[in-house]
N, C-alpha and C positions, 0 to 999 in steps of 0.2 A: 447559922444564917447571918448573924450579923458580920460574923468575921469574913464571910465568903463575900458579903455585899461590900465591906469596907477594902477588901483585897481589889474586888473589881473597879472600884472606884479609884483606887490607888494607881492601879495599872492603866486605867483610861488616862487619867491624869500625867501619869509618866509618859504616856504616848503623846499625848498632846503637846508636853514641853519639848519632846525630840522631834516631832513633825515640823519641818520647814514649811513657812508660807512661800506662795508663789513668788513676791518681790524679794523674799531672802534667796531662793533659789536664782532668782535672776541677778541678783547682786553677785552671789558666788560664781555663777557662769561668766559674768563679764570680768570680774576680779581673777578668778583663776586662769582665764585663757589669756588675758592680759599679761599675768605674770609670767606665764609659759611661752607667750609669743615673744616677750623681752628677753626672755633667756635664749630663746631660739634664735633672734636677731644678732645676739652676742656671740653664739657659737658660730653663726654664718659670717659676720664680720670678720673673727677669727681663723676661720677656715676649718673648724672643728665639727664634730658630729655629735648627735646624742643617740638615744636609742628608741625603741618602739617603731612606730609607723612614721614617725617623724624622721628618725634615723635612716629609714629605707628612703624616703623622700629626699633626703640628705645625698644619699649615694645615687639616686639617679639624677638629682641636680648636678652634682659634681661630675659625673659620668657624661650626661649627654647636655647640660647647659638647660636642662626644661625648668620651668618655673617650679621652686620649692612649694609654693601655696597649692598649685595646680595637681601636682603629684600628691603631696599629702591628702587632698580632698579626695581624688579618685582612689587611692589605695585602700581607704577606710570603706568604701562603699560596699564590698562583699560583707564586711562583719555586721553590718546591720541585721541582716537576716538572723545571724546566730544570735545577736543581742536581742532580738525581738522574741525569738523563741525561748531562750534561757533565762533573759534578765528582766523580760517584761518591757510592755510598751512605754510607761513613763521613764524608766532609765535608758531606753532607746532612743527616745525623743529629746531628752536633755543631753545625751551624747551627740547625737546629730546636730543640735543647737551649738554645742561646745565646739564641735570640728568646724562648723561654718563661722563660728567667731574667731578661732584660732587662724583659719585660712584667711580671713579677712584682716586681722590683725598683723600678721606676718606680711601681708601683701603692702599694707599701706603705713606700717611703723617705719620702715626705712626712709621713706619720703618724709617723714616728720621728726626723725630722729637718727642724728649721724654721731660717730665716734671720730674724733681727730686723732686719739691714740688710745688704744684699749690693749692691754697685755694680754697674751693668751692664756697666762697663767690665771690671771684675774676673770678672763672671761670664762673660762673653765669652771672655776670654784661658784662664783656669783652666778653664772648662767645654770649650773646643775641646782644651786639652791633655789633659783628663782622657779625653775621648772619643776623641782619636786614640792615645793611650797605650793605653787598653782595646782598641781596635780591633786595633792592632799586636799585642798578648797573643794575640787570638784568631786572626788570621791565622798567626801562628808556630805555632799548635796545629791547623793545617788545619780552621779555622772562620771563621764570619763572622756578621753580624747579618741576612742574608738579603736578599732585594730586591736593589738596586742593588750592594751588595757582591759579590754571587754573579757579576754580569755584568762588574763592574770586575777581578775576581780571574781569571775566565775570559780576558778580553782581556789582562790580564798575562801569564798562563801561555801562551798561545796566539799571541799577538801581539807579546808582548815591551812593551806599552804601560805605561808607570808607572802603578801604581795610584792612587798619591796625586794624580797631575795628572788622570788621567781622572775620577777622583772629584771633585777641586777643580771641574772643569768642570759636571759634573752637579749639584753642591751648590750652585753659584753660581745656575744656572738655577732651582733649586727655591726658594732664598732670595729671590731676585727675585719669586717669585710673593707673596711675602708684601706686597708693596705693595698689594693687594687687601684684606688683613685687619689691618694694623697701620701704623704712622707710619714716615717715612723714617729716623728716626734708629734705631729699632729695627732695621730692615732692614739699614742700615749696617753695626751692629754685628754683626748675623746673619752678613753677608758676611766680616766680620773673623773671627769665630768659626769660619766654614767654612775660611778660608785658614789659621788656625792649626792646625785639625784637620789638614787635608790636608797641610800642611808637616810635620807630625810623621811621616805616613805616608810622604812622599815621600823624606825624608831618612833614615828608617831601615827601610824596606822596598822594598830595590832587587832586580830581577832578577838572580840569579847570587850573591847573598849569602845570603838566608835566604829560601827559597821556602816559599809558601803551601802548595803541592802536591808 
Protein backbone atom coordinates (compact mmCIF):
# COMPACT_ATOMS: atom_id res chain seq x y z
CA UNK A 1 0.00 0.00 0.00
CA UNK A 2 2.80 2.40 0.91
CA UNK A 3 4.72 1.67 -2.27
CA UNK A 4 1.61 2.11 -4.39
CA UNK A 5 0.81 5.40 -2.69
CA UNK A 6 4.36 6.65 -3.18
CA UNK A 7 4.29 5.68 -6.84
CA UNK A 8 1.02 7.57 -7.31
CA UNK A 9 2.45 10.67 -5.66
CA UNK A 10 5.62 10.47 -7.77
CA UNK A 11 3.57 10.09 -10.95
CA UNK A 12 1.43 13.10 -10.04
CA UNK A 13 4.51 15.16 -9.26
CA UNK A 14 6.12 14.19 -12.57
CA UNK A 15 2.98 15.11 -14.47
CA UNK A 16 2.85 18.45 -12.67
CA UNK A 17 6.44 19.18 -13.63
CA UNK A 18 5.89 18.40 -17.32
CA UNK A 19 2.52 20.16 -17.70
CA UNK A 20 2.92 23.67 -19.05
CA UNK A 21 1.05 26.59 -17.52
CA UNK A 22 -1.01 28.90 -19.73
CA UNK A 23 1.57 31.69 -19.74
CA UNK A 24 4.30 29.21 -20.70
CA UNK A 25 2.17 28.03 -23.62
CA UNK A 26 1.53 31.65 -24.63
CA UNK A 27 5.24 32.45 -24.58
CA UNK A 28 5.96 29.35 -26.64
CA UNK A 29 3.27 30.16 -29.21
CA UNK A 30 4.62 33.68 -29.71
CA UNK A 31 8.28 32.66 -29.76
CA UNK A 32 7.80 29.60 -31.95
CA UNK A 33 5.69 31.34 -34.57
CA UNK A 34 8.01 34.37 -34.58
CA UNK A 35 11.00 32.10 -35.28
CA UNK A 36 9.14 30.38 -38.10
CA UNK A 37 7.90 33.69 -39.50
CA UNK A 38 11.44 35.07 -39.63
CA UNK A 39 12.61 31.95 -41.43
CA UNK A 40 9.71 32.20 -43.88
CA UNK A 41 10.47 35.88 -44.55
CA UNK A 42 14.08 34.96 -45.30
CA UNK A 43 12.95 32.21 -47.67
CA UNK A 44 10.59 34.60 -49.43
CA UNK A 45 13.25 37.32 -49.75
CA UNK A 46 15.61 34.85 -51.42
CA UNK A 47 12.87 33.44 -53.66
CA UNK A 48 12.95 30.04 -51.95
CA UNK A 49 10.28 27.68 -50.68
CA UNK A 50 9.79 25.56 -47.62
CA UNK A 51 7.69 22.50 -46.89
CA UNK A 52 4.29 21.85 -45.35
CA UNK A 53 1.31 24.11 -45.88
CA UNK A 54 3.72 27.06 -45.90
CA UNK A 55 5.37 25.51 -48.95
CA UNK A 56 2.02 25.09 -50.67
CA UNK A 57 1.22 28.73 -49.84
CA UNK A 58 4.57 29.76 -51.37
CA UNK A 59 3.72 27.84 -54.56
CA UNK A 60 0.39 29.66 -54.80
CA UNK A 61 2.10 32.99 -54.09
CA UNK A 62 4.81 32.51 -56.75
CA UNK A 63 2.39 31.13 -59.34
CA UNK A 64 -0.44 33.64 -58.91
CA UNK A 65 0.91 36.58 -56.91
CA UNK A 66 -1.66 35.96 -54.16
CA UNK A 67 -0.78 36.93 -50.60
CA UNK A 68 1.29 34.25 -48.86
CA UNK A 69 -0.30 35.04 -45.49
CA UNK A 70 -3.85 34.70 -46.80
CA UNK A 71 -3.07 31.51 -48.74
CA UNK A 72 -1.43 29.95 -45.68
CA UNK A 73 -4.42 30.72 -43.47
CA UNK A 74 -6.99 29.38 -45.95
CA UNK A 75 -5.08 26.17 -46.74
CA UNK A 76 -5.06 25.23 -43.05
CA UNK A 77 -8.82 25.52 -42.54
CA UNK A 78 -9.81 21.94 -43.57
CA UNK A 79 -7.23 20.38 -41.24
CA UNK A 80 -8.82 21.72 -38.05
CA UNK A 81 -11.66 19.20 -38.31
CA UNK A 82 -9.17 16.32 -38.43
CA UNK A 83 -7.14 17.84 -35.59
CA UNK A 84 -10.21 18.26 -33.37
CA UNK A 85 -11.31 14.64 -33.86
CA UNK A 86 -7.90 13.00 -33.69
CA UNK A 87 -5.72 15.25 -31.51
CA UNK A 88 -8.25 16.89 -29.18
CA UNK A 89 -9.62 20.41 -28.62
CA UNK A 90 -6.61 21.78 -26.68
CA UNK A 91 -4.18 20.85 -29.46
CA UNK A 92 -6.54 22.23 -32.11
CA UNK A 93 -7.08 25.56 -30.38
CA UNK A 94 -3.35 26.07 -29.81
CA UNK A 95 -2.68 25.16 -33.44
CA UNK A 96 -5.30 27.63 -34.64
CA UNK A 97 -3.69 30.32 -32.47
CA UNK A 98 -0.25 29.47 -33.89
CA UNK A 99 -1.53 29.67 -37.47
CA UNK A 100 -3.16 33.05 -36.80
CA UNK A 101 0.05 34.37 -35.21
CA UNK A 102 2.18 33.12 -38.10
CA UNK A 103 -0.23 34.67 -40.59
CA UNK A 104 0.06 38.04 -38.83
CA UNK A 105 3.83 37.84 -38.37
CA UNK A 106 4.54 36.95 -42.01
CA UNK A 107 2.32 39.83 -43.11
CA UNK A 108 3.78 42.53 -40.86
CA UNK A 109 7.43 41.47 -40.43
CA UNK A 110 8.48 42.58 -43.95
CA UNK A 111 7.16 46.05 -43.08
CA UNK A 112 9.44 46.25 -40.03
CA UNK A 113 12.43 44.19 -41.21
CA UNK A 114 14.26 44.41 -44.55
CA UNK A 115 17.47 42.83 -45.85
CA UNK A 116 19.88 44.99 -47.82
CA UNK A 117 21.79 41.85 -48.77
CA UNK A 118 20.90 38.26 -47.95
CA UNK A 119 22.84 35.38 -49.44
CA UNK A 120 20.49 32.65 -50.75
CA UNK A 121 22.70 30.01 -49.12
CA UNK A 122 22.56 31.79 -45.74
CA UNK A 123 18.80 32.24 -46.13
CA UNK A 124 18.51 28.51 -46.81
CA UNK A 125 20.46 27.32 -43.77
CA UNK A 126 19.46 30.00 -41.27
CA UNK A 127 15.84 30.01 -42.45
CA UNK A 128 15.68 26.22 -42.12
CA UNK A 129 17.14 26.32 -38.62
CA UNK A 130 14.74 29.06 -37.52
CA UNK A 131 11.71 27.24 -38.90
CA UNK A 132 12.79 23.91 -37.41
CA UNK A 133 13.49 25.43 -34.00
CA UNK A 134 10.20 27.34 -34.01
CA UNK A 135 8.24 24.21 -34.92
CA UNK A 136 10.06 22.26 -32.21
CA UNK A 137 9.00 24.84 -29.62
CA UNK A 138 5.39 24.53 -30.77
CA UNK A 139 5.49 20.72 -30.78
CA UNK A 140 6.77 20.67 -27.21
CA UNK A 141 3.82 22.78 -26.12
CA UNK A 142 1.18 20.60 -27.79
CA UNK A 143 0.71 22.81 -30.82
CA UNK A 144 1.63 22.82 -34.50
CA UNK A 145 1.32 24.99 -37.58
CA UNK A 146 -1.67 23.05 -38.84
CA UNK A 147 -1.97 21.22 -42.12
CA UNK A 148 0.67 18.57 -42.63
CA UNK A 149 2.08 19.18 -39.13
CA UNK A 150 -1.15 17.77 -37.73
CA UNK A 151 -0.88 14.64 -39.87
CA UNK A 152 2.82 14.18 -39.09
CA UNK A 153 2.31 14.46 -35.33
CA UNK A 154 -0.65 12.09 -35.47
CA UNK A 155 1.44 9.49 -37.32
CA UNK A 156 4.23 9.82 -34.76
CA UNK A 157 1.90 9.50 -31.79
CA UNK A 158 -0.14 6.59 -33.19
CA UNK A 159 2.32 4.68 -35.37
CA UNK A 160 5.69 5.74 -33.97
CA UNK A 161 6.85 7.24 -37.28
CA UNK A 162 9.54 9.85 -36.69
CA UNK A 163 8.03 13.31 -37.24
CA UNK A 164 11.16 14.71 -38.85
CA UNK A 165 11.50 11.91 -41.40
CA UNK A 166 7.84 11.93 -42.44
CA UNK A 167 7.86 15.72 -42.65
CA UNK A 168 11.05 15.61 -44.72
CA UNK A 169 9.50 13.24 -47.27
CA UNK A 170 6.39 15.39 -47.64
CA UNK A 171 8.37 18.62 -47.76
CA UNK A 172 10.69 17.30 -50.48
CA UNK A 173 7.70 16.50 -52.70
CA UNK A 174 6.25 19.98 -52.16
CA UNK A 175 9.56 21.71 -52.84
CA UNK A 176 10.04 19.71 -56.04
CA UNK A 177 6.76 21.20 -57.20
CA UNK A 178 8.61 24.51 -57.37
CA UNK A 179 10.19 23.36 -60.64
CA UNK A 180 7.05 24.71 -62.31
CA UNK A 181 7.36 28.21 -60.80
CA UNK A 182 11.09 28.90 -60.29
CA UNK A 183 14.56 27.87 -61.46
CA UNK A 184 16.50 24.73 -60.58
CA UNK A 185 19.05 26.53 -58.38
CA UNK A 186 16.34 27.89 -56.08
CA UNK A 187 14.66 24.50 -56.01
CA UNK A 188 17.95 22.85 -54.98
CA UNK A 189 18.44 25.43 -52.22
CA UNK A 190 14.81 24.94 -51.11
CA UNK A 191 15.41 21.19 -50.81
CA UNK A 192 18.48 21.93 -48.69
CA UNK A 193 16.38 24.22 -46.51
CA UNK A 194 13.78 21.49 -46.04
CA UNK A 195 16.52 19.04 -45.05
CA UNK A 196 17.97 21.48 -42.50
CA UNK A 197 14.51 22.13 -41.06
CA UNK A 198 13.59 18.49 -40.74
CA UNK A 199 16.96 17.37 -39.41
CA UNK A 200 16.38 19.84 -36.59
CA UNK A 201 13.08 18.08 -35.85
CA UNK A 202 14.44 14.56 -36.33
CA UNK A 203 17.35 15.05 -33.95
CA UNK A 204 15.44 16.95 -31.26
CA UNK A 205 11.91 15.51 -31.37
CA UNK A 206 12.03 11.76 -30.88
CA UNK A 207 9.26 9.47 -29.58
CA UNK A 208 9.85 8.63 -25.94
CA UNK A 209 11.84 11.76 -25.19
CA UNK A 210 9.54 14.76 -25.28
CA UNK A 211 6.18 13.92 -26.79
CA UNK A 212 3.97 16.48 -28.54
CA UNK A 213 0.89 15.05 -26.81
